[in-house]
MDTraj code that builds the backbone (N, CA, C; nanometers):
import mdtraj as md
import numpy as np

residues = "MET THR PRO THR THR PRO SER THR ASP ILE GLU VAL ALA GLN LYS ALA MET VAL LEU VAL GLY LEU GLU PRO LEU THR SER PHE THR ASP GLN THR ASP GLU ALA LEU VAL MET ASN THR ILE TYR GLU ASP ILE LEU GLN ASP CYS LEU GLY GLN ASN ASN TRP ASN PHE ALA LEU GLY GLN LYS THR LEU SER ARG LEU THR ASP ALA PRO VAL ASP ARG TRP ASP ALA ALA TYR ALA LEU PRO THR ASN PRO ALA VAL MET GLN VAL GLN THR VAL THR ILE ASN ASP VAL PRO GLN LYS TYR ASP ILE TYR GLU LYS TYR VAL TYR ILE ASN ALA GLN VAL ASP ASP VAL VAL VAL LEU ASN TYR ILE PHE ARG PRO GLU THR GLN TYR PHE PRO PRO THR PHE THR LEU TRP LEU ILE TYR ARG LEU THR SER VAL LEU ALA LEU SER VAL THR ARG LYS ALA ASP VAL ALA ASP SER PHE THR LYS LEU ALA GLU GLN GLN PHE ARG ARG ALA LYS ALA ARG ASP SER GLN GLN VAL THR THR GLN ALA VAL ARG LEU SER ARG TYR HIS ARG ALA ARG LEU GLY ALA GLY ILE TYR GLN VAL ILE GLU GLY THR THR THR SER".split()
xyz = np.array([
    [10.5715, 9.2455, 11.5351],
    [10.4341, 9.1995, 11.5156],
    [10.4220, 9.1331, 11.3783],
    [10.3592, 9.0152, 11.3729],
    [10.3418, 8.9432, 11.2473],
    [10.2318, 9.0078, 11.1636],
    [10.2598, 9.0406, 11.0360],
    [10.1574, 9.1003, 10.9505],
    [10.0387, 9.0059, 10.9343],
    [9.9212, 9.0617, 10.9280],
    [9.8002, 8.9821, 10.9094],
    [9.7335, 9.0193, 10.7780],
    [9.6638, 8.9226, 10.7201],
    [9.5912, 8.9480, 10.5965],
    [9.4666, 9.0297, 10.6271],
    [9.4428, 9.1374, 10.5548],
    [9.3219, 9.2180, 10.5778],
    [9.1961, 9.1329, 10.5624],
    [9.0978, 9.1568, 10.6483],
    [8.9743, 9.0788, 10.6429],
    [8.8512, 9.1651, 10.6179],
    [8.8709, 9.2960, 10.5998],
    [8.7600, 9.3863, 10.5672],
    [8.8026, 9.4767, 10.4522],
    [8.7051, 9.5378, 10.3869],
    [8.7353, 9.6295, 10.2770],
    [8.8188, 9.7478, 10.3254],
    [8.7868, 9.7985, 10.4432],
    [8.8624, 9.9111, 10.4991],
    [9.0085, 9.8726, 10.5198],
    [9.0327, 9.7536, 10.5729],
    [9.1699, 9.7093, 10.5976],
    [9.2476, 9.6925, 10.4676],
    [9.1817, 9.6418, 10.3637],
    [9.2462, 9.6296, 10.2325],
    [9.2841, 9.7680, 10.1805],
    [9.1904, 9.8617, 10.1898],
    [9.2157, 9.9984, 10.1437],
    [9.3287, 10.0631, 10.2230],
    [9.3315, 10.0393, 10.3530],
    [9.4366, 10.0965, 10.4377],
    [9.5743, 10.0448, 10.3981],
    [9.5840, 9.9153, 10.3704],
    [9.7121, 9.8569, 10.3287],
    [9.7615, 9.9231, 10.2007],
    [9.6715, 9.9420, 10.1051],
    [9.7095, 10.0039, 9.9782],
    [9.7578, 10.1469, 9.9994],
    [9.6904, 10.2198, 10.0847],
    [9.7269, 10.3595, 10.1092],
    [9.8622, 10.3712, 10.1793],
    [9.8880, 10.2826, 10.2742],
    [10.0162, 10.2850, 10.3445],
    [10.1306, 10.2553, 10.2477],
    [10.1100, 10.1616, 10.1563],
    [10.2149, 10.1256, 10.0607],
    [10.2557, 10.2421, 9.9716],
    [10.1617, 10.3312, 9.9441],
    [10.1930, 10.4441, 9.8566],
    [10.2270, 10.5698, 9.9368],
    [10.2356, 10.5561, 10.0703],
    [10.2774, 10.6678, 10.1540],
    [10.1672, 10.7621, 10.1960],
    [10.0428, 10.7165, 10.1930],
    [9.9294, 10.7997, 10.2325],
    [9.8825, 10.7629, 10.3726],
    [9.8181, 10.8575, 10.4381],
    [9.7578, 10.8322, 10.5684],
    [9.6371, 10.7410, 10.5485],
    [9.6311, 10.6270, 10.6190],
    [9.5192, 10.5349, 10.5986],
    [9.3859, 10.5956, 10.6402],
    [9.2838, 10.5667, 10.5621],
    [9.1504, 10.6177, 10.5938],
    [9.0888, 10.5390, 10.7083],
    [8.9894, 10.5956, 10.7714],
    [8.9129, 10.5260, 10.8751],
    [8.7755, 10.4861, 10.8240],
    [8.7339, 10.5507, 10.7133],
    [8.6048, 10.5230, 10.6517],
    [8.6115, 10.5642, 10.5054],
    [8.5336, 10.4980, 10.4210],
    [8.5281, 10.5358, 10.2804],
    [8.4629, 10.6726, 10.2607],
    [8.4026, 10.7245, 10.3652],
    [8.3383, 10.8561, 10.3563],
    [8.4223, 10.9667, 10.4202],
    [8.5483, 10.9363, 10.4544],
    [8.6375, 11.0415, 10.5067],
    [8.6456, 11.1573, 10.4080],
    [8.6561, 11.2780, 10.4607],
    [8.6595, 11.3978, 10.3753],
    [8.8023, 11.4302, 10.3312],
    [8.8639, 11.3364, 10.2605],
    [8.9981, 11.3564, 10.2057],
    [8.9980, 11.3143, 10.0594],
    [9.0957, 11.3661, 9.9842],
    [9.1038, 11.3311, 9.8423],
    [9.1278, 11.1820, 9.8231],
    [9.2172, 11.1255, 9.9052],
    [9.2484, 10.9838, 9.8901],
    [9.1293, 10.8943, 9.9247],
    [9.0507, 10.9348, 10.0252],
    [8.9311, 10.8579, 10.0599],
    [8.8276, 10.8665, 9.9483],
    [8.8157, 10.9831, 9.8859],
    [8.7227, 10.9992, 9.7745],
    [8.7618, 10.9095, 9.6581],
    [8.8918, 10.9067, 9.6277],
    [8.9397, 10.8205, 9.5195],
    [8.9146, 10.6741, 9.5532],
    [8.9491, 10.6342, 9.6753],
    [8.9317, 10.4949, 9.7155],
    [8.7850, 10.4543, 9.7137],
    [8.6982, 10.5414, 9.7604],
    [8.5550, 10.5130, 9.7590],
    [8.5031, 10.4965, 9.6165],
    [8.5641, 10.5693, 9.5233],
    [8.5207, 10.5649, 9.3839],
    [8.5686, 10.4396, 9.3123],
    [8.6917, 10.3973, 9.3416],
    [8.7528, 10.2903, 9.2623],
    [8.7464, 10.1523, 9.3264],
    [8.7277, 10.1454, 9.4579],
    [8.7477, 10.0186, 9.5281],
    [8.6649, 9.9039, 9.4702],
    [8.5353, 9.9206, 9.4681],
    [8.4488, 9.8101, 9.4260],
    [8.4662, 9.7793, 9.2779],
    [8.4918, 9.8814, 9.1962],
    [8.5127, 9.8586, 9.0531],
    [8.6368, 9.7732, 9.0292],
    [8.7457, 9.8057, 9.0979],
    [8.8686, 9.7291, 9.0804],
    [8.8524, 9.5879, 9.1356],
    [8.7856, 9.5751, 9.2487],
    [8.7621, 9.4431, 9.3063],
    [8.6817, 9.3558, 9.2105],
    [8.5745, 9.4093, 9.1544],
    [8.4930, 9.3301, 9.0633],
    [8.5690, 9.2960, 8.9358],
    [8.6558, 9.3860, 8.8921],
    [8.7397, 9.3555, 8.7765],
    [8.8342, 9.2399, 8.8088],
    [8.8910, 9.2410, 8.9289],
    [8.9788, 9.1316, 8.9715],
    [8.9030, 8.9987, 8.9763],
    [8.7843, 9.0006, 9.0308],
    [8.7044, 8.8784, 9.0402],
    [8.6669, 8.8246, 8.9028],
    [8.6491, 8.9143, 8.8064],
    [8.6069, 8.8730, 8.6731],
    [8.7187, 8.8252, 8.5829],
    [8.8439, 8.8366, 8.6264],
    [8.9564, 8.8010, 8.5405],
    [8.9972, 8.6545, 8.5484],
    [8.9328, 8.5789, 8.6358],
    [8.9661, 8.4371, 8.6482],
    [8.8486, 8.3652, 8.7137],
    [8.8365, 8.2355, 8.6885],
    [8.7331, 8.1572, 8.7554],
    [8.7839, 8.1140, 8.8933],
    [8.7861, 8.2100, 8.9850],
    [8.8387, 8.1828, 9.1190],
    [8.7510, 8.0814, 9.1915],
    [8.8123, 7.9790, 9.2477],
    [8.7354, 7.8776, 9.3187],
    [8.6628, 7.9344, 9.4398],
    [8.7246, 8.0322, 9.5068],
    [8.6624, 8.0888, 9.6264],
    [8.5428, 8.1773, 9.5932],
    [8.5269, 8.2114, 9.4649],
    [8.4161, 8.2985, 9.4243],
    [8.3161, 8.2266, 9.3347],
    [8.3245, 8.0944, 9.3277],
    [8.2300, 8.0171, 9.2475],
    [8.1117, 7.9742, 9.3334],
    [7.9923, 7.9981, 9.2836],
    [7.8715, 7.9570, 9.3530],
    [7.7889, 7.8638, 9.2661],
    [7.6986, 7.7912, 9.3282],
    [7.6132, 7.6974, 9.2561],
    [7.4777, 7.6912, 9.3253],
    [7.3713, 7.7142, 9.2494],
    [7.2371, 7.7132, 9.3073],
    [7.1359, 7.6551, 9.2096],
    [7.0349, 7.5905, 9.2672],
    [6.9205, 7.5463, 9.1886],
    [6.8277, 7.6654, 9.1684],
    [6.7866, 7.6884, 9.0437],
    [6.7073, 7.8067, 9.0115],
    [6.5578, 7.7819, 9.0284],
    [6.4862, 7.8893, 9.0595],
    [6.3406, 7.8841, 9.0753],
    [6.2731, 7.9279, 8.9457],
    [6.1825, 7.8457, 8.8976],
    [6.1136, 7.8712, 8.7714],
    [6.0008, 7.9719, 8.7908],
    [5.9896, 8.0673, 8.6976],
    [5.8802, 8.1637, 8.7015],
    [5.7517, 8.0989, 8.6503],
    [5.6407, 8.1436, 8.7019],
    [5.5115, 8.0882, 8.6610],
    [5.4796, 8.1212, 8.5162],
    [5.5009, 8.2465, 8.4769],
    [5.4701, 8.2894, 8.3406],
    [5.5802, 8.2475, 8.2443],
    [5.5401, 8.1921, 8.1299],
    [5.6358, 8.1521, 8.0265],
    [5.6802, 8.2744, 7.9467],
    [5.8018, 8.2727, 7.8916],
    [5.8488, 8.3835, 7.8088],
    [5.7598, 8.4040, 7.6864],
    [5.7612, 8.5238, 7.6332],
    [5.6791, 8.5568, 7.5168],
    [5.7291, 8.4852, 7.3924],
    [5.8612, 8.4707, 7.3791],
    [5.9164, 8.4178, 7.2548],
    [6.0470, 8.3436, 7.2813],
    [6.0832, 8.2533, 7.1930],
    [6.2119, 8.1853, 7.1825],
    [6.2367, 8.0761, 7.2862],
    [6.2097, 8.1034, 7.4128],
    [6.2455, 8.0094, 7.5182],
    [6.1217, 7.9519, 7.5868],
    [6.1403, 7.8316, 7.6446],
    [6.0293, 7.7647, 7.7126],
    [6.0006, 7.8218, 7.8510],
    [6.1065, 7.8650, 7.9192],
    [6.0890, 7.9018, 8.0600],
    [6.1887, 8.0090, 8.1016],
    [6.1544, 8.0762, 8.2116],
    [6.2434, 8.1769, 8.2708],
    [6.2663, 8.1413, 8.4173],
    [6.3887, 8.1642, 8.4644],
    [6.4266, 8.1337, 8.6021],
    [6.4919, 8.2562, 8.6653],
    [6.4620, 8.2791, 8.7916],
    [6.5163, 8.3960, 8.8617],
    [6.6618, 8.3724, 8.9006],
    [6.7465, 8.4726, 8.8755],
    [6.8854, 8.4663, 8.9182],
    [6.8955, 8.4861, 9.0695],
    [6.9932, 8.4258, 9.1346],
    [7.0121, 8.4469, 9.2789],
    [7.0414, 8.5936, 9.3097],
    [6.9977, 8.6373, 9.4251],
    [7.0223, 8.7761, 9.4665],
    [7.1106, 8.7858, 9.5904],
    [7.1295, 8.6763, 9.6612],
    [7.2108, 8.6783, 9.7829],
    [7.2908, 8.5485, 9.7965],
    [7.4174, 8.5515, 9.7514],
    [7.4869, 8.6654, 9.6906],
    [7.4446, 8.6859, 9.5459],
    [7.4603, 8.8079, 9.4980],
    [7.4217, 8.8416, 9.3619],
    [7.5191, 8.7800, 9.2614],
    [7.4685, 8.7538, 9.1424],
    [7.5492, 8.6953, 9.0354],
    [7.6307, 8.8045, 8.9665],
    [7.7629, 8.7859, 8.9627],
    [7.8486, 8.8765, 8.8880],
    [7.8644, 8.8303, 8.7441],
    [7.8798, 8.6991, 8.7279],
    [7.9035, 8.6428, 8.5952],
    [7.8550, 8.4990, 8.5927],
    [7.7776, 8.4638, 8.4917],
    [7.7278, 8.3272, 8.4768],
    [7.8349, 8.2415, 8.4103],
    [7.8598, 8.1238, 8.4676],
    [7.9533, 8.0283, 8.4083],
    [7.8798, 7.9284, 8.3197],
    [7.7878, 7.8544, 8.3788],
    [7.7080, 7.7580, 8.3029],
    [7.5686, 7.7480, 8.3636],
    [7.4748, 7.7033, 8.2809],
    [7.3415, 7.6653, 8.3268],
    [7.3236, 7.5204, 8.2840],
    [7.2948, 7.4320, 8.3793],
    [7.2908, 7.2896, 8.3478],
    [7.1584, 7.2247, 8.3873],
    [7.1269, 7.1161, 8.3173],
    [7.0180, 7.0256, 8.3531],
    [7.0785, 6.8860, 8.3549],
    [7.0709, 6.8178, 8.4679],
    [7.1345, 6.6865, 8.4840],
    [7.2829, 6.6918, 8.4491],
    [7.3486, 6.7978, 8.4915],
    [7.4919, 6.8196, 8.4705],
    [7.5301, 6.8443, 8.3252],
    [7.4331, 6.8640, 8.2385],
    [7.4603, 6.8918, 8.0971],
    [7.4424, 7.0415, 8.0719],
    [7.5458, 7.1124, 8.0246],
    [7.5335, 7.2561, 7.9966],
    [7.4264, 7.2844, 7.8924],
    [7.3505, 7.3921, 7.9149],
    [7.2402, 7.4291, 7.8273],
    [7.2647, 7.5658, 7.7636],
    [7.2012, 7.5872, 7.6481],
    [7.2002, 7.7206, 7.5888],
    [7.1025, 7.8074, 7.6677],
    [7.1335, 7.9355, 7.6788],
    [7.0477, 8.0243, 7.7572],
    [7.0708, 8.1687, 7.7157],
    [6.9796, 8.2544, 7.7571],
    [6.9955, 8.3991, 7.7470],
    [6.9650, 8.4592, 7.8830],
    [7.0203, 8.5769, 7.9089],
    [6.9905, 8.6478, 8.0330],
    [6.9286, 8.7816, 7.9984],
    [6.8088, 8.8043, 8.0480],
    [6.7401, 8.9316, 8.0330],
    [6.7060, 8.9830, 8.1726],
    [6.7513, 9.1054, 8.2004],
    [6.7296, 9.1652, 8.3317],
    [6.7834, 9.0719, 8.4404],
    [6.6980, 9.0214, 8.5283],
    [6.7436, 8.9360, 8.6378],
    [6.6975, 8.7917, 8.6216],
    [6.6799, 8.7512, 8.4955],
    [6.6258, 8.6178, 8.4704],
    [6.7084, 8.5420, 8.3672],
    [6.7132, 8.4097, 8.3839],
    [6.7751, 8.3205, 8.2864],
    [6.6638, 8.2586, 8.2028],
    [6.6761, 8.2706, 8.0713],
    [6.5786, 8.2121, 7.9796],
    [6.6400, 8.0875, 7.9169],
    [6.5638, 7.9779, 7.9198],
    [6.6187, 7.8489, 7.8803],
    [6.5060, 7.7572, 7.8343],
    [6.5386, 7.6578, 7.7534],
    [6.4417, 7.5553, 7.7165],
    [6.4484, 7.4435, 7.8199],
    [6.3435, 7.4304, 7.9003],
    [6.3421, 7.3312, 8.0076],
    [6.1994, 7.2885, 8.0369],
    [6.1846, 7.1627, 8.0771],
    [6.0546, 7.1115, 8.1176],
    [6.0243, 7.1543, 8.2614],
    [5.8982, 7.1470, 8.2980],
    [5.8561, 7.1925, 8.4307],
    [5.9278, 7.1171, 8.5420],
    [5.9514, 6.9866, 8.5221],
    [6.0129, 6.9066, 8.6282],
    [6.1653, 6.9007, 8.6194],
    [6.2251, 6.9734, 8.5258],
    [6.3713, 6.9772, 8.5164],
    [6.4315, 7.0544, 8.6339],
    [6.5436, 7.0065, 8.6832],
    [6.6186, 7.0781, 8.7861],
    [6.7272, 7.1590, 8.7157],
    [6.7113, 7.2900, 8.7162],
    [6.8036, 7.3801, 8.6465],
    [6.9025, 7.4367, 8.7482],
    [7.0312, 7.4162, 8.7216],
    [7.1366, 7.4556, 8.8154],
    [7.2257, 7.5616, 8.7518],
    [7.2528, 7.6654, 8.8274],
    [7.3379, 7.7753, 8.7824],
    [7.4738, 7.7680, 8.8514],
    [7.5806, 7.7736, 8.7724],
    [7.7169, 7.7882, 8.8237],
    [7.7623, 7.9290, 8.7894],
    [7.8085, 8.0033, 8.8890],
    [7.8317, 8.1454, 8.8657],
    [7.9418, 8.2014, 8.9551],
    [7.9881, 8.3204, 8.9202],
    [8.0843, 8.3940, 9.0017],
    [8.0099, 8.4993, 9.0822],
    [8.0431, 8.5088, 9.2108],
    [7.9806, 8.6087, 9.2963],
    [8.0886, 8.6837, 9.3739],
    [8.0477, 8.7862, 9.4428],
    [8.1393, 8.8687, 9.5215],
    [8.1381, 8.8172, 9.6655],
    [8.2402, 8.7395, 9.7060],
    [8.2426, 8.6878, 9.8422],
    [8.2687, 8.7995, 9.9434],
    [8.2417, 8.7708, 10.0685],
    [8.2816, 8.8628, 10.1740],
    [8.4344, 8.8674, 10.1786],
    [8.4886, 8.9831, 10.2093],
    [8.6328, 9.0060, 10.2015],
    [8.7123, 8.9099, 10.2889],
    [8.6571, 8.8686, 10.4003],
    [8.7288, 8.7789, 10.4909],
    [8.7565, 8.6430, 10.4285],
    [8.6869, 8.6091, 10.3199],
    [8.7071, 8.4807, 10.2537],
    [8.8035, 8.4887, 10.1359],
    [8.8595, 8.6068, 10.1080],
    [8.9589, 8.6179, 10.0015],
    [9.0862, 8.5431, 10.0430],
    [9.1450, 8.4631, 9.9556],
    [9.2763, 8.4041, 9.9848],
    [9.3822, 8.5140, 9.9937],
    [9.4850, 8.4967, 10.0754],
    [9.5886, 8.5999, 10.0897],
    [9.6529, 8.6408, 9.9576],
    [9.6736, 8.5446, 9.8672],
    [9.7370, 8.5786, 9.7391],
    [9.6481, 8.6702, 9.6557],
    [9.5183, 8.6487, 9.6614],
    [9.4245, 8.7346, 9.5891],
    [9.4182, 8.8721, 9.6543],
    [9.4135, 8.8751, 9.7864],
    [9.4074, 9.0029, 9.8580],
    [9.5280, 9.0902, 9.8259],
    [9.6464, 9.0292, 9.8213],
    [9.7667, 9.1057, 9.7904],
    [9.7619, 9.1601, 9.6479],
    [9.7099, 9.0817, 9.5551],
    [9.6935, 9.1297, 9.4174],
    [9.6010, 9.2507, 9.4137],
    [9.4891, 9.2419, 9.4849],
    [9.3952, 9.3538, 9.4915],
    [9.4623, 9.4775, 9.5506],
    [9.5415, 9.4593, 9.6549],
    [9.6116, 9.5720, 9.7177],
    [9.7062, 9.6388, 9.6184],
    [9.7816, 9.5590, 9.5442],
    [9.8732, 9.6159, 9.4447],
    [9.7974, 9.6908, 9.3353],
    [9.6835, 9.6380, 9.2948],
    [9.6017, 9.7068, 9.1940],
    [9.5560, 9.8430, 9.2459],
    [9.5076, 9.8460, 9.3680],
    [9.4616, 9.9708, 9.4289],
    [9.5765, 10.0696, 9.4468],
    [9.6906, 10.0187, 9.4901],
    [9.8064, 10.1048, 9.5128],
    [9.8518, 10.1714, 9.3842],
    [9.8488, 10.0975, 9.2755],
    [9.8883, 10.1531, 9.1459],
    [9.8005, 10.2709, 9.1068],
    [9.6706, 10.2572, 9.1279],
    [9.5778, 10.3658, 9.0945],
    [9.5995, 10.4857, 9.1863],
    [9.6176, 10.4591, 9.3153],
    [9.6409, 10.5683, 9.4103],
    [9.7686, 10.6448, 9.3771],
    [9.8730, 10.5727, 9.3400],
    [10.0006, 10.6371, 9.3086],
    [9.9870, 10.7325, 9.1908],
    [9.9038, 10.6954, 9.0952],
    [9.8882, 10.7784, 8.9761],
    [9.7881, 10.8909, 8.9972],
    [9.6776, 10.8622, 9.0665],
    [9.5693, 10.9601, 9.0761],
    [9.5814, 11.0546, 9.1955],
    [9.6486, 11.0110, 9.3022],
    [9.6586, 11.0943, 9.4227],
    [9.7984, 11.1535, 9.4390],
    [9.9000, 11.0696, 9.4369],
    [10.0364, 11.1196, 9.4573],
    [10.1018, 11.1667, 9.3283],
    [10.0410, 11.1329, 9.2139],
    [10.0925, 11.1746, 9.0821],
    [10.2340, 11.1232, 9.0575],
    [10.2619, 11.0018, 9.1009],
    [10.3935, 10.9421, 9.0810],
    [10.3811, 10.8268, 8.9822],
    [10.4061, 10.8572, 8.8554],
    [10.3887, 10.7582, 8.7497],
    [10.4853, 10.6416, 8.7644],
    [10.6076, 10.6692, 8.8102],
    [10.7059, 10.5619, 8.8244],
    [10.6652, 10.4634, 8.9339],
    [10.6093, 10.5167, 9.0431],
    [10.5608, 10.4298, 9.1508],
    [10.4405, 10.3487, 9.1028],
    [10.3514, 10.4135, 9.0301],
    [10.2349, 10.3441, 8.9752],
    [10.2778, 10.2307, 8.8836],
    [10.3781, 10.2562, 8.8002],
    [10.4276, 10.1542, 8.7081],
    [10.4880, 10.0367, 8.7843],
    [10.5597, 10.0660, 8.8910],
    [10.6205, 9.9596, 8.9718],
    [10.5142, 9.8697, 9.0341],
    [10.4085, 9.9310, 9.0873],
    [10.3025, 9.8511, 9.1486],
    [10.2179, 9.7780, 9.0445],
    [10.2082, 9.8335, 8.9250],
    [10.1393, 9.7633, 8.8169],
    [10.2128, 9.6342, 8.7826],
    [10.3453, 9.6413, 8.7776],
    [10.4253, 9.5219, 8.7495],
    [10.4149, 9.4209, 8.8636],
    [10.4168, 9.4704, 8.9869],
    [10.3983, 9.3811, 9.1014],
    [10.2619, 9.3132, 9.0965],
    [10.1605, 9.3899, 9.0563],
    [10.0250, 9.3351, 9.0467],
    [10.0185, 9.2240, 8.9426],
    [10.0844, 9.2432, 8.8298],
    [10.0846, 9.1415, 8.7246],
    [10.1504, 9.0125, 8.7737],
    [10.2609, 9.0261, 8.8456],
    [10.3288, 8.9089, 8.9004],
    [10.2423, 8.8390, 9.0057],
    [10.1777, 8.9195, 9.0906],
    [10.0951, 8.8632, 9.1963],
    [9.9711, 8.7959, 9.1405],
    [9.9185, 8.8474, 9.0305],
    [9.8038, 8.7848, 8.9645],
    [9.8388, 8.6424, 8.9232],
    [9.9572, 8.6231, 8.8671],
    [9.9993, 8.4892, 8.8258],
    [10.0137, 8.3968, 8.9474],
    [10.0674, 8.4504, 9.0562],
    [10.0796, 8.3697, 9.1782],
    [9.9422, 8.3314, 9.2334],
    [9.8519, 8.4282, 9.2331],
    [9.7171, 8.4027, 9.2857],
    [9.6455, 8.2963, 9.2034],
    [9.6585, 8.3035, 9.0708],
    [9.5959, 8.2024, 8.9843],
    [9.6565, 8.0648, 9.0083],
    [9.7887, 8.0596, 9.0201],
    [9.8551, 7.9314, 9.0425],
    [9.8118, 7.8691, 9.1745],
    [9.8059, 7.9500, 9.2792],
    [9.7639, 7.8993, 9.4098],
    [9.6174, 7.8552, 9.4070],
    [9.5336, 7.9316, 9.3399],
    [9.3918, 7.8978, 9.3325],
    [9.3701, 7.7672, 9.2572],
    [9.4493, 7.7446, 9.1526],
    [9.4332, 7.6235, 9.0718],
    [9.4724, 7.4983, 9.1483],
    [9.5503, 7.5121, 9.2546],
    [9.5916, 7.3979, 9.3344],
    [9.4786, 7.3451, 9.4224],
    [9.3694, 7.4191, 9.4314],
    [9.2588, 7.3782, 9.5176],
    [9.1697, 7.2736, 9.4530],
    [9.1881, 7.2484, 9.3228],
    [9.1066, 7.1487, 9.2538],
    [9.1976, 7.0542, 9.1786],
    [9.1421, 6.9412, 9.1344],
    [9.2179, 6.8457, 9.0566],
    [9.2660, 6.9090, 8.9273],
    [9.3787, 6.8613, 8.8765],
    [9.4334, 6.9166, 8.7528],
    [9.3557, 6.8707, 8.6309],
    [9.2675, 6.7707, 8.6470],
    [9.1826, 6.7284, 8.5372],
    [9.0600, 6.8177, 8.5305],
    [8.9863, 6.8062, 8.4202],
    [8.8644, 6.8849, 8.4049],
    [8.7644, 6.8443, 8.5113],
    [8.6996, 6.9411, 8.5716],
    [8.6058, 6.9157, 8.6801],
    [8.4631, 6.9266, 8.6301],
    [8.3816, 6.8272, 8.6631],
    [8.2399, 6.8324, 8.6312],
    [8.1658, 6.8710, 8.7573],
    [8.1069, 6.9890, 8.7584],
    [8.0426, 7.0400, 8.8784],
    [7.9183, 6.9600, 8.9129],
    [7.8942, 6.9409, 9.0402],
    [7.7738, 6.8754, 9.0880],
    [7.7198, 6.9532, 9.2060],
    [7.5902, 6.9749, 9.2055],
    [7.5321, 7.0550, 9.3129],
    [7.5354, 6.9802, 9.4459],
    [7.5704, 6.8516, 9.4440],
    [7.5713, 6.7742, 9.5674],
    [7.7072, 6.7745, 9.6371],
    [7.8082, 6.8346, 9.5737],
    [7.9414, 6.8360, 9.6327],
    [7.9793, 6.9790, 9.6666],
    [7.9342, 7.0270, 9.7818],
    [7.9623, 7.1633, 9.8243],
    [7.9975, 7.1637, 9.9720],
    [8.0814, 7.2561, 10.0102],
    [8.1126, 7.2751, 10.1522],
    [8.0786, 7.4177, 10.1890],
    [8.0048, 7.4342, 10.2943],
    [7.9647, 7.5685, 10.3351],
    [8.0802, 7.6371, 10.4062],
    [8.1174, 7.7555, 10.3559],
    [8.2283, 7.8303, 10.4134],
    [8.1818, 7.9453, 10.5011],
    [8.0564, 7.9833, 10.4903],
    [8.0061, 8.0958, 10.5681],
    [7.8647, 8.1245, 10.5256],
    [7.8058, 8.2311, 10.5790],
    [7.6670, 8.2640, 10.5505],
    [7.6477, 8.2878, 10.4020],
    [7.5778, 8.1943, 10.3369],
    [7.5462, 8.2109, 10.1961],
    [7.6626, 8.1892, 10.1025],
    [7.7768, 8.1398, 10.1527],
    [7.8952, 8.1263, 10.0686],
    [7.9286, 7.9785, 10.0537],
    [7.9429, 7.9340, 9.9291],
    [7.9729, 7.7947, 9.9032],
    [8.0929, 7.7832, 9.8117],
    [8.1653, 7.6766, 9.8320],
    [8.2761, 7.6455, 9.7427],
    [8.2587, 7.5021, 9.6965],
    [8.2792, 7.4782, 9.5694],
    [8.2651, 7.3440, 9.5163],
    [8.3858, 7.2601, 9.5567],
    [8.3611, 7.1472, 9.6182],
    [8.4654, 7.0507, 9.6488],
    [8.4293, 6.9259, 9.5695],
    [8.4881, 6.9076, 9.4546],
    [8.4412, 6.8080, 9.3592],
    [8.5429, 6.6966, 9.3415],
    [8.4966, 6.5746, 9.3517],
    [8.5855, 6.4618, 9.3318],
    [8.5599, 6.3882, 9.2029],
    [8.4557, 6.4238, 9.1297],
    [8.4237, 6.3578, 9.0046],
    [8.4875, 6.4328, 8.8901],
    [8.5620, 6.3635, 8.8063],
    [8.6310, 6.4283, 8.6957],
    [8.5961, 6.3616, 8.5649],
    [8.6240, 6.4347, 8.4605],
    [8.6102, 6.3784, 8.3271],
    [8.7434, 6.3882, 8.2575],
    [8.7713, 6.2961, 8.1714],
    [8.8994, 6.2959, 8.1005],
    [8.9016, 6.4031, 7.9941],
])
top = md.Topology()
chain = top.add_chain()
for i, resn in enumerate(residues, 1):
    res = top.add_residue(resn, chain, resSeq=i)
    for name in ("N", "CA", "C"):
        top.add_atom(name, md.element.get_by_symbol(name[0]), res)
traj = md.Trajectory(xyz[None], top)
């Protein structure tokens, strides 16, 4: 049987558990020590992985909605951050493709902008697992396996081996991800997007700057 790339969080967790010699869970709420550990660490490790690189598959772009009330101090206007998908990390806030200075307080972006300005947010979000590239998924699996080996099976040598594999796979995942865009600097435009799924967008940009 040809191995398949996991397409759900449970399948990713199961792959990691099998690699370290554990019985795969059926649910994150299974009443086992390994399921408890996996339920505790899974999303934290995934978000850490997403935050370590500007992954093209996790980049989003949206026009922001301006709040009616102006900020009390410092900034001209406040804009609501997207909630679906939620923003993990802000990359840039632009007006007419020009990056702007901004602050983030609670769930709002504070910026100096006129009422008729179109304010665009470029950000990292948490995609659905089925949209992870195989190279990224394998890196995540190795990261999870390393933690399981140390915290559940108490095998430091196995944990160290998977940590090294994870480091190598991270480099492969970054290299593969970088091949999806031009090698020149990319200037993002809200008009160049391809819809990959419900609420998920990836920038497909042909305009570059030297």
